[in-house]
N, C-alpha and C positions, 0 to 999 in steps of 0.2 A: 516453741517449736515453729511458730509461724515466721518469726524473725530469722530463724536458722534456715528455713526453706527459702525465704526470699534471698538471704545471703548466698546460699549455694547456687540458686538460679542466676544471681548476678555474676558470681564467679564463673559459672559455666558459660554465660554469654560473653564475658570478657575473654576467656580462653578461646572460644570459637572465633571472636572478632580478631584476636591476635593471629590465629592460624590462617584466617582468610587474608589478612594483610601480608603475612609472610609469603603466602602462596602467590599473591598478586605481584609482589616485588620480584620473586624469583622466576616467574613465568616468562618464557621466551616470547619474542614478538609474534603477533598473529601471522600465520603463514597465508600467503596470497595464492601461490601456485599459479601465477599469471604468465602465460606464454608470451614470449617476445621473439618474433621472427627476425633473423639476421640477414643482411644482404649477402649475396654470393661473394666469397673471398676471391681476391685477385690471384692469379697463378703466375703472373709476370709483373716485375717491378722495374724501377729505374735505377736501382742500386745493386751492384754485384755482391755476391756472398763475401768475396775478398774485402770489398770496401766496408761492408757491415762489420766484419771481424775487426778490421783495423780501427774503426771508429768507436767500437763498443767500450764504454767506461761506466763505472758505477756512478749513478747520479742520485744524490741524497736530498736535494732541495728542488721542489717543484713549484711551478707557477699555478695560480688559481685559475685554471682553464680546463674545461671539460673535454673529453674525447668524443669524437663523432661515433655514430653507430657503425660506420664503415671501419673505423679503426678498431673498435671493440671486436667486430666480426673477424677482422684479419688476425688479431692477436689470439682469439679463441681457437680459430682454425689452425694457426701455426703451432699451437700447443697440443691440441688433441683432436683436430679436425680429421674427418675421413678423407684419405687420399687414394684409396683403392675401394671404390664402392662395391665391387663384386665380392671381395673377400673381407671387407670391413676393416682393413688395415688403416692405421692412423698416422699422423704426421711424425710422431715420435715412436721409436721402436719399443716393443714390450716383450718380455720373456714369455715365450709360448703364446703370444697374443692374448694374455690373460687380462690385460688392461685394468689394473687395480686402482688407477688414479681417477679422482673426481675433481673438477675445477669449480671453485666458487669465486665469483667476481664481486668485489665490494666497491661500490661507487657511492656518490653523494645521494643518489635517489634510491638506494636500497642494495640488497644482496641478491645475487643471481646464481643459478646453477646451470652450467653448460651441458647441453645434451648433444653429444657428437653425432649420433645417428641421424638427427634431424637438423643439425647446425642451427640450434635454437637455444635461447635462454629461457629459464623458468625464473620469474621474479618471485623470490620467496618472501622478502620483507621490504617494506617501504622506508624503514628507518635508516638513517646514515649511521653506520656502526664503525666508521673509520676511527673515531675517538677511542671506543672500547678496544678495537683491534690494536691501535697504537699502544694503549696501556698494556695489553697482553704481550706486545712486542717490546716490553721494557721501556716504553716511552719514546720510541724512535720517531723522530719528526717526519721522516720520509713516508711512513705508513699513514700518518695523519694528513699529510699534504697531497699525497698522490691522488690523481684523478681516478686511478684504477689500482686496486690491490687484487692480485690473483692468488688465492689461497689454494695450494695443492694439497688435497687430502687423499689418504690411501685407505683402501679396503684390503688389508693384507691377506685375508682368507682367500681371496680370488686366486692369488699366486701361490699361497701356502698349500692349497688343495692339490696343486700339481707338483710343486717343488719342495715341499716340506721345509726343513730348517734353512735351506738355501734361499728361500723366497725373499727374506727381508733385504738382503744385499741387492737382489734384482729390482725390488721395488724402489729402493733409494736411488739406484743407478738410473732407473727410468725417470724419476723425478728430475734428475740432472739433465737428461735429454730434453725434457719438456721445458725446463728453465732456460736452457741455452737457446732453444727455438724462440722463446719469448723475448729474450734479450736481443737477439739478432733481428727479429721482426720489428721490435720497437725502434731500433736504430734505422731500419729501412723506412719507417714511417715518420722519421724526424722526431722521435720521442726519446726519453731517457728512462733508465730502469736501474733497479738495485735489488740484489738478492738479500732476503732477510731470513736468517737462520736462528736468531736469538729471540725466542718467544716461549711463553708458557702454553703448552698444548691445551691444557684443560680450559684456560681462559679464552683462547682462540675459539675452541669448540663451543663454549658458552656464548660468546659474542655473536657467532654465526648461527647458533641453534643447530649444530651438525648432528646427524644421526650417530648413535653410539659406536657403530662400526666404522665411522669415517674419522680417521686420525689425521689431524693437520701436521704436515711434515715440511712445508716450505711456503714462504710468502714472497711474491715478486711484486714490488711497487713500481708503477709505471705512470708517466705523465710528461708534460712539457717541462724541460729544464728551466730553472729560474736563472 
């Protein structure tokens, strides 16, 4: 009986240890929620819209060079920044101003969440997850090399609550508006970009530790062309 008790206790400890180890491996990075203030975006530039359109091309290879905080600020603002403070309207149009999109910025020093109302980033994690993000994007080198990956996630219920079954089309259309703003702003900043549509949504959400109602629908990789 004593040997049996000892054996059962040992097995129980082993099972508990295994569960703990599995939990540790599957746990997301520890959230920091560290605010990062961004400089004011520029409202005038040296390149015309026409020139930016003519120069925009998909760039899939990037140099090992970080972006400045000013560049990151400008890109975030062009995508989802507030352009009408009185009414809260943003740089990209949204059906019924429901604004279902959330921007996550993936850089070498961590993952950030853009807060449009404050033009501020919240640094969520300090780990460089460009590798796992690239794996989720079917191994595309552009995602791994880019100084900045902008992951556009959607909270569909914000728009579905108003438009029902029509909402999904509106949300995806809005993501296109945001993406084009990013591409043209990147050109105006002397950067290159490429739209990434091939990825496993669940793997992207896991790599970034996204909330359950935040569905990744687009990745824009940005950096200095190689």
